[in-house]
N, C-alpha and C positions, 0 to 999 in steps of 0.2 A: 930414819923415818920410814924409808922404803921397806926395810926389813920387818918393821912393826906392822905395816900394812899387809905385807905377805903373810906374816904369822897369823893375824886376825882373819885374813881371808881364807887361809887353810883351815882354821878352827871352824869358822862359819860354814864352809863347805862340808866338813866332816859332820857337823851337827845336822845339816840339811839332808844328808844321805842316810843318817841313822833312822831306824824304824821305831815308831812309837809303840810301846807296849800297852796293852789294854787289859783290864780285869775281866775275866769270863766266869760266869757261874754255872756250875753243873748241878742239876737237882736229880737226885736218886730216889726211887720209890722202892722200898723192900716189901716183898710179898711172901706169904706162907700158905701154900695151897690156894692161891688166888685171892687171899685176904690181905689187905694192905696192913702192914704192921709198923711202918715208920717212913719218914722222909728225912733225907739228909741233903744239905747244900754244901758244896765245896767251891772255893774260889781259887783261881790260878791266874797268872799273868802271861799272856802270849801276845806275840806281834802279829801273828795271822790267825784268822778265825777258823781256817782249816786245821791248824795245829790243835786249837781249842776243842773243835769238834771230834778229832781223833782221840784226844785225851779223855774226853767225857764219855764217848761211846765205848772206849776200851775198859771202863769200869763196870760196865754191865755184866752181870753173871746170872747163871741158872744151874741148878743141880737137883737131882731126885735121889733121895735115900729112903729106902724101905717104903716106896710108893708116895712119899711126901715130897712135894716140889717146893723148893724155896728159890728166890731169885731177887735180883735187883736190876731195875731198868733205869738208865740214866739218860737225860737229855739237856742239851745246852740251853740256857735261859738267855 
């Protein structure tokens, strides 16, 4: 009985120290020469909001070709 109690205590302790993951939504707005051409939402699971923020902001892009600027700005919702 003592071994069972220790096993249950160890499992309970392990569960209490594990971090809970949460779904985060990243909304991205695409533009072409300043005109909005579309919106995209992506969802991912992270345990830290800072990791989610880094993931989302890392998907923003911008480029100019032949004087035409296109880009995507993303922010965490």
